N, C-alpha and C positions, 0 to 999 in steps of 0.2 A: 122221357125218351118215348116214341112209340110201341106202343105193342108189338111184341117179335110174333111174326104170320108165324102159323101152323102149316104144318102138310094138307092140312083136312078144308083148310079156308081157301077159296080163290084167292089168287096173289092179286088182282084189280080188288076185289074188298077188304084185303089187309093193306094195300097201299092208302086206299082212303081214308080206311080206320086209324090208319097212322096219319095223314094229313090231318083230319079232324082233330085229332088230339095234340096235335102241335099246331094248331088254328092259331089259337090266342100269342103264343108266343111267337110266331111267325110275325105275326101283324106286328109287336113289338120289335122284332128286330128290323123289319120294315120301315117301322117308323124310326131308329135309332139311324140307320143307312140315311133317310131321306132327309134326317136334320142335318146331318154332316154334312153331305153333299151342299144343301141350300145353306149351310155358315161357311162353306171354304166360295162361294159365288158371291154371297152376299155379306158376309161380315170381313171387314179388311183384318181384324188381328187373326182370326181362324184362318184365313187364307195367307198372311205370312207365317205363320205356325208351320203350316204345311209347306211351304217353299222351303224353310228351313230342312223339314224333313225329306224332299225332294234331293238335297244335296246332300244331306247324309246317307242315304239310300243310295246315290252314286257311287260315293267313298266306300262303303260297305259290300256294293256287291250281291252275290248271289246271298253272302252270309246272313244279311238282313231278312229276306224272306226265311231262309232255313231256322236262324235262330227263333224271330219273333212267331212265327206260325208254330215250332214247337213248345212257344212257352204259352200263345194266347191257346191255342185250340188242346194240346195236351196237358202244360205241366199246371196250370191256372185251376183248369176244371177239378183235376186230379184231388189235387191240395184242398180244394174247397169241400171236395165229398169225405175227406179226411178229417176237415174239420167239423164236417157236420155228424161223421159216424164215429171217428176217433178209430179205434182198435177194432168194431165192429165192421170198418166197410171192406166191402167184398172185394175190393181191388188189393193188391198187395203191393208193396212199393218196386220190385220188380216190373209188375203189370203197369207203374205209373213211368217208369223210367221207359219200356217200350212204348208208351202212349206218346211219351214225349219224342221219341225216335222217329216216329212213324209220323205224327203232325211235322215232324222237320223235315223229313221226306215230302212231304205236302206241299211246302211253301216252297221247296224247288220246284213240285210239278207243276204246281200254279203260277209260279213265276214265270217258268218256261211259255205253259199257255197264255199267258196275256202277252207276252212277247210274241207269239208266234199271230195272237188275234190283231196285235198292231201293226205286224207285217205285212199280212195278207190282206186284211179290212181294211185297215187304216188307225189313225189316230184320231178320228171326228169324234166330235159327240153331242151332233146331229142325231134326229130319231131314227133314220135310217139305220146309221151305223150301228147305234145301243140296241137296236132290235136283231141283226145280222149277228153280232156278237152273241146276245142272249141266246137265239135259240142254236146258233152253235153249241155255247155253251152246254146247254142242259139235253141236245138232241146226241152231241157227237162227244162232247170231251165227260159229261157225267155217264152219258150211255154205255162207251166203251172202255172207259178208264175208270173215273173217281170212283161212282158209287160201286162197282166190283170189288176192286181192291180194298175199299173201304170195309164192305161187306166181309171179306174174307180174312181182313185184319183181327176185324173188333167178333169174329168166331173165333180167331184163334187165340185171342187174348181176353176170351172170356173166363170168369173164374171156373176150375175143376174141367177143360174143355182142353183135350190133346191135339197133338196135330193129328196124327192119325184118324181121329175123328173129325174133323175139318176134310181132309183128302178122302176118306171113303164119301163126305157128304157132299161133296164138291163131283165126284166121277157117278154120284148118283145120278139117275136120268131129270130132265127138267131143272136142273139145279140155277142156272138164271131167273128163269120163273117162280121158284118155290122162294130163294133167298132175295133176289138182286129186286124184279120187278115190286113188286111191295115198296121197297125204300126207294126207289126212285121215282115210283109215284107220289109219295109221300114228299120226298126232295123238291120234286118238280112245281106241285100245289105252292107250298113253303116257299122255295128260295127262289122262283123264279122273277118274282119283283123287286127282290134285292139284289138279285144278279142283273138287272138291270140298273138299278140304280148305281150300282158299283161301277159299271160300265160310261157310266157320266163324268168318271172324273178322267183326269190324265192317266194314261197309263202309270207312270211312277209311283199313284198314290193308291191305285185300285187293292193292291195287297193290302198296303195297311187298313183299308176300311174294311176288307173284306177278314181280317185278321180282330177287329174291333166287332166288327158284328158277328164271326164266331162266338168269340169268347162271349157277348153278353149272352147266345143263343144257349149255350152250353151249360154255364151257370144258370139260367134261367130254368131250362128244364131239372136240371140237379137238383134246385131250390123247389121246382114244383113237384118232383117226385118225392123228394123228402117230405113232404108236406102230406103228400098220400100217402 
């Protein structure tokens, strides 16, 4: 993961440091996303598999996004960390369950966002539509809701941190600049190309690809941090 920003370090500098730290994993996740999209459009068996997934998604409704994102974004990375470190893992089983529940909620949130973009911007896959959706994703959704909420949750769910500490820090001046902005900068640098690739798929397939990329990215970061 990107190193946590300190209060003495300018937010923009901490954000760029985080982006540099995650540059190689970011390139890897972008390559995975691009490979999946190319396979969908140019490999008949892959396209057929995605068509079956689309039908299954339609039957499952919102529960698909909640369960799949909870598993891919929270449960699997947590189990991987437990497998690497065993009883010495800094995250408890309670924290793992909370992590899974949080990413389950994020699945619902992202699903609603993708549907809103499809209704407002359209369902096309032309460059203009992809660019507009990517800009709204990074400049509006991530800036206003996704990153701030995620930062708050991970602060609260960190080992040895109590809710009172998080609330006091939130009420301290310049909380957004100190805590959110560094993560937002790193997220924009690493994820923007991947987001554009995700929006190249039809709307029902965007969340599954996002989950695949999310899982790959978090597992890769966990592996790199373990090696360090």
